[in-house]
C-alpha positions as CSV (number, residue, x, y, z in Angstrom):
1,M,31.4,0.5,-1.0
2,R,28.4,-1.5,0.2
3,D,28.5,-3.3,3.5
4,G,28.3,-7.0,3.5
5,I,29.8,-7.6,0.0
6,S,31.6,-10.9,0.0
7,R,34.9,-10.4,-1.8
8,R,36.9,-13.4,-0.7
9,D,38.0,-15.7,-3.5
10,F,39.0,-19.1,-2.2
11,L,41.9,-20.2,-4.4
12,N,42.8,-23.8,-3.5
13,G,42.2,-22.9,0.2
14,A,44.1,-19.6,0.2
15,A,41.8,-16.6,0.7
16,L,42.8,-13.5,-1.2
17,T,41.0,-10.3,-0.3
18,I,40.7,-8.2,-3.4
19,A,39.0,-5.4,-1.3
20,S,42.5,-4.4,-0.2
21,G,43.5,-3.6,-3.7
22,L,46.1,-6.3,-4.1
23,T,47.9,-6.0,-7.5
24,P,48.2,-9.1,-9.6
25,A,51.9,-9.4,-8.6
26,A,50.8,-9.3,-4.9
27,Q,48.1,-11.9,-5.4
28,L,50.6,-14.1,-7.2
29,A,53.0,-13.7,-4.3
30,A,50.3,-14.7,-1.9
31,Q,49.5,-17.9,-3.8
32,P,51.2,-21.2,-2.8
33,F,52.2,-21.4,-6.5
34,R,52.0,-19.1,-9.5
35,Y,48.7,-19.6,-11.3
36,P,47.4,-16.4,-13.0
37,P,44.0,-17.8,-14.1
38,A,42.9,-17.9,-10.5
39,L,43.6,-14.2,-9.9
40,T,40.7,-11.9,-9.3
41,G,40.0,-8.2,-9.3
42,M,41.3,-6.2,-12.3
43,R,42.7,-8.5,-14.9
44,G,43.2,-8.2,-18.7
45,H,45.3,-5.0,-19.0
46,H,46.1,-5.1,-15.4
47,A,48.5,-2.9,-13.4
48,G,52.0,-3.7,-14.4
49,A,51.1,-4.9,-17.9
50,F,50.9,-1.6,-19.8
51,E,52.7,1.2,-18.0
52,V,56.1,0.7,-19.7
53,A,54.5,0.7,-23.1
54,H,52.6,3.9,-22.2
55,D,55.9,5.5,-21.1
56,F,57.4,5.2,-24.6
57,A,54.3,5.2,-26.8
58,R,52.4,8.0,-25.1
59,E,54.9,9.9,-23.1
60,G,57.9,9.7,-25.4
61,K,60.2,8.1,-22.9
62,T,63.3,6.6,-24.4
63,F,64.9,3.3,-23.5
64,P,68.4,3.1,-25.0
65,F,69.3,-0.6,-25.1
66,D,71.8,-0.8,-28.0
67,R,74.9,-0.5,-25.7
68,L,73.6,-3.1,-23.2
69,P,75.3,-6.5,-23.3
70,V,73.4,-9.2,-25.3
71,E,72.1,-11.6,-22.8
72,E,70.8,-14.3,-25.2
73,H,70.5,-15.1,-28.9
74,Y,67.6,-17.0,-30.5
75,D,66.6,-18.2,-33.9
76,L,63.3,-16.3,-33.5
77,V,61.9,-13.8,-31.0
78,V,58.2,-13.4,-31.0
79,V,56.8,-10.2,-29.4
80,G,53.3,-11.1,-28.1
81,G,52.2,-14.3,-26.4
82,G,48.6,-14.4,-27.6
83,I,47.2,-17.0,-30.0
84,S,49.0,-15.4,-33.0
85,G,52.4,-15.3,-31.2
86,L,52.1,-18.8,-29.9
87,A,51.0,-20.1,-33.4
88,T,54.0,-18.2,-34.9
89,A,56.3,-20.2,-32.7
90,W,54.5,-23.4,-33.7
91,F,54.8,-22.7,-37.5
92,Y,58.5,-21.5,-37.2
93,R,59.5,-24.6,-35.3
94,K,57.7,-26.8,-37.8
95,Q,59.6,-25.1,-40.6
96,H,63.0,-25.0,-39.0
97,G,63.0,-28.2,-36.9
98,P,62.7,-29.2,-33.2
99,K,66.1,-27.8,-32.3
100,T,65.1,-24.3,-33.1
101,R,65.5,-21.8,-30.3
102,I,62.5,-19.5,-29.8
103,L,61.7,-16.8,-27.2
104,I,58.2,-15.5,-26.8
105,L,57.9,-12.1,-24.9
106,D,54.7,-11.0,-23.4
107,N,53.9,-8.0,-21.2
108,H,51.2,-9.7,-19.2
109,D,51.5,-12.2,-16.3
110,D,49.8,-14.9,-18.3
111,F,50.1,-16.2,-21.8
112,G,47.2,-16.2,-24.3
113,G,46.7,-12.4,-24.8
114,H,42.9,-11.8,-25.2
115,A,42.4,-15.5,-24.9
116,K,42.1,-15.2,-21.1
117,R,41.1,-17.9,-18.7
118,N,39.4,-17.1,-15.4
119,E,38.9,-19.6,-12.5
120,F,36.9,-19.4,-9.3
121,N,36.5,-21.8,-6.4
122,V,33.0,-21.2,-4.9
123,D,31.8,-23.4,-2.0
124,G,34.2,-26.1,-3.1
125,R,33.2,-26.0,-6.7
126,R,35.6,-25.1,-9.5
127,I,34.1,-22.6,-12.0
128,I,35.9,-21.9,-15.3
129,G,35.2,-18.9,-17.4
130,Y,36.5,-16.9,-20.3
131,G,37.7,-13.3,-20.0
132,G,38.3,-12.5,-23.6
133,S,38.4,-14.4,-26.9
134,E,35.1,-16.3,-26.6
135,S,34.7,-19.0,-29.2
136,L,35.9,-20.4,-32.5
137,Q,33.9,-18.6,-35.2
138,S,32.3,-20.6,-37.9
139,P,35.0,-23.2,-38.3
140,N,33.4,-25.0,-41.2
141,A,33.1,-21.9,-43.3
142,D,35.9,-19.6,-42.1
143,F,38.8,-21.9,-41.2
144,S,41.6,-22.0,-43.9
145,P,43.4,-25.2,-44.6
146,V,46.2,-23.9,-42.4
147,V,43.9,-23.4,-39.4
148,K,42.2,-26.7,-39.9
149,K,45.6,-28.5,-40.0
150,L,46.7,-26.7,-36.8
151,M,43.5,-27.7,-35.0
152,Q,44.0,-31.3,-36.1
153,D,47.6,-31.3,-34.9
154,L,46.5,-29.9,-31.5
155,G,43.8,-32.5,-31.2
156,V,40.8,-30.2,-31.6
157,D,37.8,-31.9,-33.2
158,V,35.3,-29.1,-33.8
159,K,32.5,-31.7,-34.1
160,R,32.9,-32.5,-30.4
161,F,31.3,-29.1,-29.6
162,E,28.0,-30.3,-31.2
163,T,27.5,-32.5,-28.2
164,A,29.6,-30.7,-25.6
165,F,27.6,-27.5,-26.0
166,E,24.0,-28.3,-24.9
167,R,22.0,-25.8,-26.9
168,G,18.7,-26.7,-25.4
169,F,19.8,-26.5,-21.7
170,Y,18.3,-23.1,-20.8
171,P,15.4,-23.3,-23.2
172,K,14.3,-26.6,-21.6
173,L,14.1,-24.8,-18.3
174,G,11.7,-22.3,-19.9
175,L,14.2,-19.5,-20.0
176,S,14.3,-16.8,-22.6
177,R,16.3,-13.8,-23.6
178,A,15.3,-10.4,-22.2
179,V,15.8,-6.7,-22.7
180,F,16.4,-4.4,-19.7
181,L,15.4,-0.7,-20.1
182,P,16.6,1.6,-17.2
183,K,14.5,4.3,-15.5
184,E,17.1,6.9,-16.3
185,N,16.1,6.7,-20.0
186,F,12.7,5.2,-20.0
187,G,11.1,6.4,-16.8
188,R,11.1,3.1,-14.9
189,D,13.2,0.0,-14.8
190,A,11.8,-2.8,-17.0
191,L,13.0,-6.3,-17.7
192,V,11.1,-7.5,-20.7
193,T,11.3,-11.2,-21.3
194,G,10.6,-13.3,-24.4
195,D,12.9,-11.4,-26.9
196,P,12.2,-12.9,-30.4
197,T,15.3,-11.3,-32.0
198,M,17.8,-13.8,-33.4
199,M,21.5,-12.8,-33.0
200,V,24.2,-13.0,-35.6
201,A,26.0,-16.4,-35.3
202,D,23.4,-17.5,-32.7
203,D,23.9,-20.5,-30.4
204,L,20.1,-20.9,-30.4
205,T,17.6,-21.6,-33.1
206,P,14.2,-19.8,-33.4
207,E,12.3,-22.6,-31.7
208,L,14.7,-22.4,-28.7
209,L,14.1,-18.7,-28.0
210,N,11.0,-19.2,-25.9
211,A,10.0,-16.0,-27.6
212,K,6.8,-14.0,-27.3
213,S,5.0,-12.6,-30.3
214,I,6.4,-9.2,-31.4
215,G,3.2,-7.5,-30.1
216,D,3.3,-9.2,-26.7
217,F,7.1,-8.5,-26.4
218,I,6.7,-4.8,-27.2
219,A,3.8,-4.4,-24.9
220,G,6.2,-4.8,-22.0
221,F,8.4,-1.9,-23.0
222,P,8.1,1.3,-20.9
223,L,7.4,3.4,-23.9
224,S,4.7,5.9,-24.9
225,D,1.8,4.5,-27.0
226,K,3.4,6.4,-30.0
227,G,6.7,4.8,-29.2
228,K,5.2,1.3,-29.0
229,A,3.5,1.8,-32.4
230,E,6.7,3.0,-34.0
231,L,8.7,0.0,-32.6
232,L,6.1,-2.4,-33.7
233,G,6.2,-0.8,-37.2
234,L,9.9,-1.5,-37.4
235,Y,9.4,-5.2,-36.7
236,E,6.4,-5.5,-39.0
237,Q,7.6,-3.1,-41.7
238,K,5.7,-3.3,-45.0
239,A,6.3,0.0,-46.6
240,D,9.6,0.8,-48.3
241,P,11.3,3.7,-46.4
242,L,13.7,4.1,-49.4
243,A,11.0,3.8,-52.1
244,G,12.1,5.1,-55.5
245,K,15.7,4.1,-55.1
246,T,17.4,1.2,-57.0
247,A,18.8,-1.7,-55.0
248,E,22.3,-0.4,-55.6
249,E,21.3,3.1,-54.4
250,K,19.6,1.6,-51.3
251,I,22.7,-0.4,-50.4
252,K,24.9,2.8,-50.8
253,T,22.5,4.7,-48.5
254,L,22.6,2.0,-45.9
255,K,26.4,1.8,-45.9
256,S,26.7,5.6,-45.5
257,T,24.0,6.0,-42.9
258,S,24.3,5.0,-39.2
259,Y,21.6,2.7,-37.9
260,R,20.4,5.4,-35.5
261,D,20.1,8.0,-38.2
262,Y,18.3,5.4,-40.4
263,L,15.8,4.8,-37.7
264,I,15.2,8.4,-36.9
265,K,15.7,10.2,-40.2
266,I,14.5,7.6,-42.7
267,C,12.1,5.4,-40.7
268,G,10.8,8.3,-38.7
269,V,10.9,6.9,-35.2
270,G,11.7,9.0,-32.1
271,D,14.6,9.0,-29.8
272,E,12.9,6.7,-27.2
273,V,12.6,4.0,-29.9
274,A,16.2,4.5,-31.2
275,N,17.4,4.2,-27.6
276,C,16.0,0.7,-27.5
277,F,18.8,-0.2,-29.9
278,Q,21.6,2.2,-29.0
279,G,23.8,-0.2,-27.1
280,R,22.5,-3.5,-28.5
281,T,25.2,-3.4,-31.1
282,L,28.0,-2.9,-28.6
283,D,28.7,-6.5,-27.9
284,Y,29.3,-7.4,-31.5
285,F,30.7,-4.2,-33.0
286,A,32.0,-2.4,-29.9
287,L,30.1,0.6,-31.1
288,G,26.7,2.0,-30.4
289,C,24.1,2.1,-33.2
290,D,25.2,5.8,-33.9
291,A,28.5,4.4,-35.3
292,V,27.3,1.2,-36.9
293,S,26.0,1.4,-40.5
294,A,22.4,0.6,-41.3
295,F,23.8,-2.0,-43.7
296,D,25.6,-3.8,-41.0
297,A,22.5,-3.6,-38.8
298,K,20.5,-5.1,-41.5
299,E,22.9,-8.0,-41.9
300,T,22.9,-8.7,-38.2
301,N,19.1,-9.1,-37.9
302,Y,18.0,-5.7,-36.6
303,P,14.5,-4.5,-37.6
304,G,13.5,-1.9,-40.0
305,F,14.6,-3.4,-43.3
306,A,11.9,-5.8,-44.4
307,G,10.2,-3.3,-46.7
308,L,13.4,-2.6,-48.7
309,G,13.1,-5.7,-50.7
310,L,16.8,-6.4,-50.5
311,P,18.2,-9.9,-50.3
312,K,20.4,-10.7,-47.4
313,A,24.1,-11.0,-48.2
314,H,25.7,-14.4,-47.8
315,N,27.3,-14.4,-44.3
316,P,29.0,-17.6,-43.2
317,D,29.6,-16.1,-39.8
318,A,25.8,-16.1,-39.3
319,E,25.0,-19.4,-40.8
320,E,26.9,-21.7,-38.4
321,P,25.7,-22.1,-34.8
322,Y,27.8,-20.2,-32.2
323,I,28.7,-23.4,-30.2
324,Y,32.5,-23.9,-30.7
325,H,33.3,-23.0,-27.2
326,F,35.6,-24.3,-24.6
327,P,34.7,-23.6,-20.9
328,D,37.5,-21.0,-20.9
329,G,36.8,-19.8,-24.4
330,N,39.8,-19.7,-26.8
331,A,42.2,-19.8,-23.8
332,S,42.2,-23.6,-24.4
333,I,43.7,-23.0,-27.8
334,A,46.5,-21.0,-26.2
335,R,47.0,-23.7,-23.6
336,L,47.1,-26.4,-26.2
337,L,49.8,-24.5,-28.1
338,V,51.9,-23.8,-24.9
339,R,51.6,-27.5,-23.9
340,A,52.8,-28.5,-27.3
341,L,55.7,-26.0,-27.4
342,V,57.1,-26.1,-23.8
343,P,58.2,-29.5,-22.4
344,G,56.7,-30.6,-19.1
345,V,54.5,-27.5,-18.6
346,A,51.3,-29.6,-18.6
347,S,50.4,-33.3,-19.2
348,G,47.8,-34.8,-21.5
349,R,46.9,-34.8,-25.2
350,G,43.9,-33.5,-27.1
351,M,41.1,-31.1,-26.4
352,D,39.4,-32.9,-23.5
353,S,42.5,-33.1,-21.3
354,I,43.3,-29.4,-21.8
355,V,40.2,-28.2,-20.0
356,Q,41.4,-29.1,-16.5
357,A,45.1,-29.6,-17.2
358,K,47.4,-28.3,-14.5
359,F,50.0,-25.9,-15.8
360,D,53.3,-25.4,-14.2
361,Y,54.2,-21.8,-14.9
362,A,57.6,-22.3,-13.4
363,K,58.6,-24.3,-16.5
364,L,57.6,-21.7,-19.1
365,D,61.1,-20.1,-19.2
366,L,63.7,-22.7,-18.3
367,P,67.1,-22.3,-19.9
368,K,67.0,-25.9,-21.1
369,N,63.8,-25.3,-23.1
370,R,64.1,-24.8,-26.9
371,V,60.9,-22.7,-26.8
372,R,60.6,-20.3,-23.9
373,V,57.7,-18.1,-22.8
374,R,58.8,-15.1,-20.9
375,L,55.9,-13.2,-19.1
376,D,55.9,-9.8,-17.5
377,S,58.3,-8.6,-20.3
378,T,57.4,-5.5,-22.4
379,C,59.3,-5.1,-25.6
380,I,60.4,-1.4,-26.0
381,G,62.4,-1.5,-29.2
382,V,63.3,-3.6,-32.3
383,R,66.3,-2.7,-34.5
384,Q,67.9,-4.8,-37.2
385,T,71.1,-5.2,-39.1
386,A,71.8,-7.3,-42.2
387,K,72.6,-10.3,-40.0
388,R,70.4,-10.0,-36.9
389,V,67.5,-8.4,-35.0
390,D,68.2,-6.5,-31.7
391,L,65.3,-6.3,-29.3
392,G,65.1,-4.4,-26.0
393,Y,62.6,-5.3,-23.3
394,V,61.8,-4.3,-19.7
395,R,61.3,-7.0,-17.1
396,Q,61.0,-6.4,-13.3
397,G,62.1,-2.8,-13.9
398,R,65.3,-3.8,-15.7
399,L,66.1,-3.0,-19.3
400,R,67.4,-6.1,-21.1
401,R,68.7,-6.9,-24.6
402,V,68.4,-10.1,-26.8
403,T,69.2,-10.8,-30.4
404,A,67.7,-13.1,-33.0
405,D,68.0,-14.2,-36.6
406,H,64.4,-13.3,-37.1
407,A,61.6,-11.6,-35.2
408,V,57.8,-11.6,-35.6
409,L,55.8,-8.8,-34.1
410,A,52.5,-10.5,-33.0
411,C,51.7,-7.7,-30.7
412,F,49.2,-4.8,-31.0
413,N,50.0,-3.4,-34.5
414,M,49.4,0.2,-33.4
415,I,52.5,0.0,-31.1
416,I,54.8,-1.2,-33.9
417,P,55.6,2.3,-35.2
418,H,56.9,3.1,-31.7
419,L,59.0,-0.2,-31.6
420,M,60.4,0.4,-35.1
421,P,60.6,4.1,-35.7
422,D,62.7,3.6,-38.8
423,L,59.8,2.0,-40.7
424,P,58.7,4.0,-43.8
425,E,56.2,6.8,-42.8
426,P,53.4,5.5,-45.0
427,Q,53.6,2.1,-43.2
428,R,53.8,3.7,-39.8
429,E,50.6,5.7,-40.6
430,A,48.8,2.5,-41.8
431,L,49.8,0.6,-38.7
432,A,48.5,3.5,-36.5
433,K,45.0,3.2,-38.1
434,N,44.4,-0.1,-36.3
435,V,42.9,1.5,-33.2
436,K,41.7,-1.3,-31.1
437,A,38.2,-1.3,-29.4
438,P,38.2,-1.0,-25.6
439,L,36.0,-3.4,-23.8
440,V,35.4,-5.1,-20.5
441,Y,34.6,-8.8,-20.0
442,T,33.6,-9.3,-16.4
443,N,33.0,-12.7,-14.8
444,V,30.9,-12.7,-11.6
445,A,30.8,-16.0,-9.6
446,V,27.5,-16.2,-7.8
447,R,26.5,-18.8,-5.2
448,N,23.4,-19.8,-7.2
449,W,21.3,-18.8,-10.2
450,E,17.8,-19.2,-8.8
451,P,16.8,-15.6,-9.5
452,W,17.3,-16.3,-13.2
453,I,14.9,-19.2,-13.0
454,K,12.3,-17.1,-11.2
455,L,12.5,-14.4,-13.8
456,G,12.5,-16.9,-16.7
457,V,15.7,-15.5,-18.4
458,H,19.2,-16.7,-19.2
459,E,20.5,-13.6,-21.1
460,I,19.8,-9.9,-20.9
461,S,20.5,-7.2,-23.5
462,A,20.7,-3.7,-21.8
463,P,21.0,-1.1,-24.6
464,M,21.3,2.0,-22.2
465,S,23.0,0.5,-19.2
466,F,26.6,0.4,-18.1
467,H,26.7,-3.3,-19.0
468,C,25.2,-4.0,-22.5
469,R,25.0,-7.7,-22.1
470,I,24.6,-10.0,-19.1
471,K,24.2,-13.7,-19.4
472,L,24.6,-17.1,-17.7
473,D,27.7,-19.0,-18.8
474,Y,27.4,-21.1,-21.9
475,P,26.3,-24.7,-21.1
476,V,29.4,-26.7,-22.1
477,D,30.5,-30.1,-20.6
478,L,34.0,-31.0,-21.8
479,G,37.0,-32.8,-20.4
480,G,35.3,-33.8,-17.2
481,Y,34.2,-30.3,-16.5
482,R,30.5,-30.0,-15.9
483,H,28.5,-26.9,-16.4
484,P,26.3,-26.1,-13.4
485,R,23.1,-28.1,-13.8
486,Q,21.0,-27.1,-10.8
487,P,19.8,-23.6,-10.0
488,N,21.3,-23.8,-6.5
489,D,24.8,-24.6,-8.0
490,P,27.4,-21.8,-8.1
491,M,27.4,-20.2,-11.6
492,C,29.5,-17.7,-13.6
493,I,27.7,-14.7,-14.9
494,H,29.3,-13.0,-17.9
495,M,29.0,-9.2,-18.2
496,V,30.1,-6.9,-21.1
497,H,30.8,-3.2,-20.9
498,V,32.1,-1.1,-23.9
499,P,33.1,2.5,-23.1
500,G,32.8,5.2,-25.7
501,E,31.4,8.6,-26.5
502,P,28.2,7.9,-28.4
503,N,25.9,10.4,-30.2
504,K,28.5,13.2,-30.3
505,G,29.6,12.9,-33.9
506,H,32.8,11.0,-33.3
507,D,34.1,8.4,-35.7
508,A,34.9,4.8,-34.6
509,R,38.6,5.4,-34.0
510,D,38.0,8.5,-31.9
511,Q,35.3,6.7,-29.9
512,F,37.7,3.9,-29.2
513,R,40.4,6.3,-28.1
514,M,38.1,8.2,-25.8
515,G,36.6,5.0,-24.5
516,R,40.0,3.7,-23.7
517,Q,40.9,6.7,-21.7
518,K,37.7,6.5,-19.7
519,L,38.4,2.8,-19.0
520,L,42.0,3.4,-17.8
521,E,40.7,6.1,-15.5
522,M,38.1,3.8,-14.0
523,S,39.0,1.9,-10.9
524,F,38.0,-1.7,-10.0
525,E,35.8,-0.3,-7.3
526,Q,33.9,1.9,-9.7
527,I,33.3,-1.0,-12.1
528,E,32.3,-3.1,-9.1
529,T,29.7,-0.6,-8.1
530,H,28.2,-0.8,-11.6
531,I,28.2,-4.6,-11.4
532,H,26.2,-4.6,-8.2
533,D,23.9,-1.9,-9.4
534,D,23.1,-3.5,-12.7
535,L,22.6,-7.0,-11.3
536,D,20.5,-5.8,-8.4
537,R,18.2,-3.8,-10.7
538,M,17.9,-6.4,-13.4
539,L,17.6,-9.5,-11.1
540,G,16.2,-8.0,-7.9
541,A,12.6,-9.0,-8.7
542,G,13.8,-12.6,-8.8
543,G,15.3,-12.3,-5.3
544,F,18.9,-11.5,-6.2
545,S,21.0,-9.6,-3.7
546,S,24.5,-8.6,-4.7
547,A,25.6,-8.3,-1.1
548,R,24.6,-11.9,-0.4
549,D,24.9,-13.7,-3.7
550,I,28.2,-12.6,-5.2
551,A,31.2,-14.8,-4.3
552,A,33.9,-13.3,-6.5
553,I,34.5,-10.8,-9.3
554,T,37.1,-10.8,-12.1
555,V,37.1,-7.7,-14.3
556,N,39.0,-8.4,-17.6
557,R,39.8,-4.8,-18.7
558,W,40.9,-4.7,-22.3
559,S,41.7,-1.0,-22.9
560,H,43.1,-2.2,-26.2
561,G,40.5,-4.8,-27.0
562,Y,39.8,-6.4,-30.3
563,A,41.2,-5.5,-33.7
564,Y,39.8,-2.6,-35.7
565,S,37.5,-3.7,-38.6
566,A,36.7,-1.6,-41.6
567,N,33.6,0.6,-41.1
568,S,31.8,1.9,-44.1
569,L,30.7,5.0,-42.3
570,F,34.3,6.2,-41.7
571,D,36.6,4.2,-44.0
572,G,36.9,4.6,-47.7
573,D,37.5,1.9,-50.3
574,D,41.2,1.7,-49.4
575,A,40.8,-0.4,-46.3
576,E,42.3,-3.5,-47.9
577,A,45.3,-1.5,-49.3
578,T,45.9,0.0,-45.8
579,M,45.9,-3.4,-44.3
580,E,48.4,-4.8,-46.8
581,L,50.7,-1.8,-46.4
582,A,50.6,-2.0,-42.6
583,R,51.7,-5.6,-42.4
584,R,54.5,-5.4,-45.1
585,P,57.6,-7.3,-44.0
586,A,60.6,-5.3,-43.0
587,G,63.8,-7.4,-43.6
588,R,64.1,-9.9,-40.9
589,V,61.0,-8.7,-39.1
590,T,57.5,-9.6,-40.1
591,I,54.1,-8.8,-38.6
592,A,51.3,-11.1,-37.3
593,N,48.4,-10.8,-34.8
594,S,44.7,-10.6,-35.8
595,D,45.3,-6.8,-36.0
596,S,47.2,-7.4,-39.3
597,Q,44.0,-9.1,-40.7
598,W,41.7,-6.3,-39.3
599,S,39.7,-9.3,-37.9
600,A,39.3,-10.1,-34.2
601,Y,39.0,-13.9,-34.6
602,A,41.2,-16.7,-33.5
603,H,41.4,-18.1,-37.0
604,S,42.6,-14.8,-38.3
605,A,45.3,-14.7,-35.7
606,I,46.5,-18.1,-36.7
607,D,46.4,-17.3,-40.4
608,A,48.4,-14.1,-39.7
609,A,51.0,-16.2,-37.8
610,E,51.5,-18.6,-40.7
611,R,51.8,-15.8,-43.2
612,A,54.4,-14.0,-41.1
613,V,56.5,-17.1,-40.8
614,R,56.2,-17.8,-44.5
615,E,57.4,-14.2,-45.2
616,L,60.5,-14.8,-43.2
617,R,61.8,-17.3,-45.8
618,K,62.5,-14.4,-48.1
619,S,64.6,-12.5,-45.5
């Protein structure tokens, strides 16, 4: 490790040294009170959160619980305390009344699932960040009446984000987006500013990009003259690379051809140009451009399609600005649900008060509560009779048993076949197809962001680096929380890494499986080394020094990240039928989570919860 790295995170005055490798449990024990969002080091799927599940799902270990005494009985047990599980409790209580007894089990030390809140205290300033589910996606177009009503009941007014999110904050400072191309692939490190590329569901508008012309932008790329000409040709394409085909034939070709193959085999560019796009798709698709279809690349604003003469498909996700963001991402939705479900856990009402609300984790699982949230609890089996559901779970190394009138599995859908081995084999196979994408959302608290000002950037795409996207935190002021305004203020840098095995012929699911294994074998110290290396190389010309400027690091490791989505390169026309089969109710047990929708969005998680509760009426 590098000398001089500051790794002390000052949490309400208590210094926790993550260099010593403290586990989340040890960090919690060192705190004056339990507050998981303030933990640093390895978070997300942290040590202690997944080992029991791996024991029975991967190693075949058995946990016989049917002869244990029943410790508690509930009207409903929900497996999974993410947004879908919490929403399930909300809808079930609404349907059955306030006296309904509900237990929510979650294997992590915090609620919210992928809606993860991170906090830092740097030089006396509180910094709030998101470690997972980022923003509400296109609420005007995508929210169902069910989701809209829940948001209303929780006090979320999506129009508030139109003023809370200051879209012009970075552009007014003269900052642009940039692309970083590393010397390992391009001969020299190059940070190229003024990227004119619009993103899908962009928080900016074209006039806010501070973009260079295409020619001036490409001139900064460390490519050969031939490569620069090829790249310019993609952006300024006039000829039809699929001339002679009908529109229907072109779309079929695009859907069955990866974007990388389209660039090389159809557009005729070389590897050095294709490498400029290899990892740009990772942040949105969790796959490199070798495993993303050319059709999807076309629909998400990548170059090389202007000559085809094809209209752009209607995409509501791309037509609303990407501004519906709490300072902690969708963790605020989870916090709003918990505050509404569990008495006394936090004060306040509405979306503004939730941002800085103090949560008393000691009140999540009190016997007097009608709704209880039990953390650090891994469900290991679900069995049912005609009258009840038996559930076994492991907490603090002890196997326990509870029963319920109903259960909703709002957990990872791919683990359900292991929880319920008696499910019909076709349903088990369908559930197993939801192989979740591994990813890492890292938040780095820095003492200032002056290097970004000097370099003229606020966001960097790095298509061939360990981190594919690096950016300054979204400029949101909400609930009394103020986004850092001055360059000498502490700031949260958000970094994205997606592991995989690109360009080796693997399909999406296999890449996710192999990427997950790589991620689980990677230590915090190894990831930290990449963090320092990437930031020093990208920002060093602006005066950044990781040894001096980094105050704290939280690595949110999601070895099972966001839900699988149908991919036209690898999935046939039966994706919808597979999805329906996978989430089929089983007696007194129904299935929720965004996995069951094959859609990694908060609104999908909520819709799944409402459907799962509605299906219980028939049991």
